N, C-alpha and C positions, 0 to 999 in steps of 0.2 A: 288441221285438215281432217276430214271425216271420210271414211271409206265405207262403201255399201256392198254387201254380198247378197245377191238374190238367190232364191231357192234352187235346189237340184232335184233329185228324184221325188215322186209322190211318196207318201209315208212309207218308211221301211217296215214292211209287214213282218211281224215275228210269227212265221207260219209253221215251220217244221220242227218237230222235237228233235233235239240232239242232246246227248248227255255224255258222261265220261266214265271210264273204267273206275270201279270202286277200289282204288289203291291208296295207300297212305300218302299224305302230302309231304312228309318229311324226306321222301326219296329225291335224289337228284336225277333219276331216270325219267326223262320227260316222254320216253316212248310209251310208257305204260301208265303213268300216274301224274299227280300234281306235286310240284316242288314248291315249298314255301319260298317266297322271294319278295323283296321290295324293289326289284329292278323295274325300270320303265320298259314297256314293250313297244318298239317302234311299229309304225303302220306297215312298213314293207315286210315285216315278219308275220303279218296278219294270218296267213294260212297255217302257220305253225303253232302259235300260242294264243290262248285266251286267258283271261284272268278272272278268278273268283275273288270278290271283295267281301270280307266279313268284318264285323266290328273290331276284330283283333289283328287281322293280317291279310296279306294278298297271297294268292296261290296261282302259279302259272302252269298251264298244261296244254295238251293238244286238243284240237276241236273235232277230230274225226273218229272218235271211238265211242260206240253206243252200246252200253250194257243192257241186257234184257231186263234186269231188275230195276233200272231207272234211278239208281242212286249213285252219289259220289261220296267220298270220304274226305272231309276237311277237318283238320285238327283232331282226328280220331272220332269225329261224329259223322254218322250216316245222314246224308241230306237227300231228301226225295226231290228229284227233278223231273218226275214222270209227267207233270202237268206243265212244265216250262216250255215256252215256245221260243225258238231261236231263229236266226236268219235262214232263209231258204236256200242259201248257197253254202255247201260244206266247207268252202274256203274262206268264208266270211270271218272277220274279226268280231269278237264279242267280249263284253265285260258282264259277268254274272254277279249279282249282288244278293247275298243271303242274310237273313236275320233269324236267329234262333232256329236254325235248321231249315228254314223255308226260303225258297227262291222268290224274292220279292220284285226283282226287276232284271231285265236283260237288255243291255245297250248294244245295238248291232251296228256294225260298219261293213259296207260291202267289200268283197274281196278286191284287192288292188289289181287294176288293169291299166293298160296304156290309155284307154278311153276315158276312164272315170277320174283320173288324178289331175288336178290343177296344182302346179307347183310354184311356190314363191322362190325365185332364184336368188343368188347372192346379191346383196344390196349394200348400199351405204346411205345413211340419212333416211329420208322419208321414202316409203314404199307405196306405190299405187297398186291397190288390190282390185283386180277386175271383177265385174259381176260374174257370178257363178252360173253356169248352165246346169241343166238337169243331169243327174247321175254322176256327179263329181264330188270329190273330197279335196279340200284344201290342205296341202302338205307343204313342208318347208325343206328346201334343199339343205343338205348338211353344211354347205358353205355359209348359210345364214346363221348357224349356231353362234350365239353370243351377240349377234347383230340385231338390235331391237327394231321392230316395226313401229315407227314413230307416228303417233296420232291415234285418235279414237277409231274403233272398228265397230260398225253397225251391221248386224245380220238381220235383214228385214224380209227374207224369203223363208219358205218352209223347207224343212228337211235338209238343212245345210250342215255339213260336218267340217269342223276345223280340227285337224289332227296334228299337233305339234310334235317336236322331237324330245319332249320332256321339258319341265319348267326351268331346268338349269340351262337349256339351250334356246328355246323359242320364247321370245319376250315381246309382248305387246305393250309398248310404252304409251299408255293412255287408258281410256275406258273401253270396255267391251259391252255393247248393248245388244241383247237378243230380243228382237221384236217379231220373230217368225216362229211358227210351231215346229216341234220335232227337231230342233237343232241339237247337235252333239258337239261339245268342246272337250278336247282331251289333250293333256300334256303340254299346257302352255303356262307361262307366268304373265300376269296382268298387273302393271304397276299402279293402275287406277282402280276404278270400281267395276264390278260386273253386275249388270242389271238384266234380270230375266223377266221379260214383259209378256211372254205368251206361254202356252201350255206345252207339256211333254218335252221339256228341255232337259238335257243332261250336262253336268259339269263334273268331269272325272279326272283325277290325277293332275290337278292344277294348283298353282300358287297365286293368291290374290292379295296384293299388298294393300288394297283399299277395302271397301265393303262389298259384300254379296247381298243383293236385294232381290228377293223372289216375290213377284207381284201376282203371279197366276198359279194355276193348279198343275198337279201331276209332274212336279219338277224333281229331278234326282241330283243331289250333290253328294259325291263320295270321294274319299281319299284326297281331300283338298285342304290346304292350309290357308286360312283367312286371317290376315293381320289386322283388318278392321272389324266391322260388325257383320254378323250374320242375321239378316232380317227376312223372315218368311211371313208374307201376308196371305199367300194362297193356301189352298187345302191339298191334302193327299201327297205331301212332300215325302220323299225318301231321303233320309240324311244318315249316312253311314261313314264312320271312320274319318271324320273331319276334325281338324284342330282350329280353334277360333281364339284369337287374342282379345278382340273387342267384345262388345255386348252380344249376347245370344238372345235374340228376340224372335220367338216362335209364336206369332200371333194367330196363324191359321191352325187347322187341324192336321198335324203331321200323321202320315199313315204308318211309317216305320222310322224308328230313330234308334241307332245303336252305335256304340263305340266312339261317340264324339267327346272330345275333351277340350278344356281350356288350356292355354299356354301363355307364357310370358317370355318374350324374346329379350332376355336381360342384357345380352351382349350386342344387340342390334345387328346381328349377323344376317337377318332375313333367312335364317335356317332354323327349323324347329329341332332342337336337340332334346334327348331323352330327359335330361335333368330339368328342362324347362316346361315339361308337361305337368299340368295340374289336375284339377277336379274333373269328374265326368260331367257332361252336359246332357240334360234330359229334355224331353219334349212334353212332359206332362203339364197339364194346366194347374 
């Protein structure tokens, strides 16, 4: 069975500058700075936390503090975010991706409201995913945690967001095919392949047991574990902090490439463990 998700809001415009207090990221005090963390951030906490993804680590912190100097401190390094454009809602969720001290991408998700959330309820067996209306984000009831959505999922509309509860909880048992522009997929596990067929798509904090195939341009893949191949045919890809077990095929011109590594799942646990991480993966020709 194949499920189709049509598009929601017109392109999420990254309109208004927002930045963060320049405090050390090693602190556990999220009221003032960024705490280093590998924890998954659920959508419902979107107004509270956003995540900075570097090639080395993730840092969680608040979204509503704006320093005059326009810098944040990550890993002891000052990062200029004065030119970065974020969501136009101060309560929006965002993932900020940096490479060598430069903000290279901001992935925006609208602030959660009763109107814009479409929820997959507790299920058993196959799940019928309805077509999405504008201004919605697909989320998953916590009762679905560990219960796979069985079958292929096709996203053929523009500006669709699929926001899972983390790859340990939200499982798509099939392929995920994105054939619409500006889709965002965060926090899911896909047992099959992920095919990214149109532009400006983001795949963040996911696990893909099959291959990831990028056929178009301006695609961001970050903090994702890929057990098959990573194949990038389009240009201007942003690839940060990914683990890839299969072949690393960067055929297009990657714009930013940082902190990607090979791994070997020796115990077949479908979990990337520190001792299984191997050599760095680069995008140079």
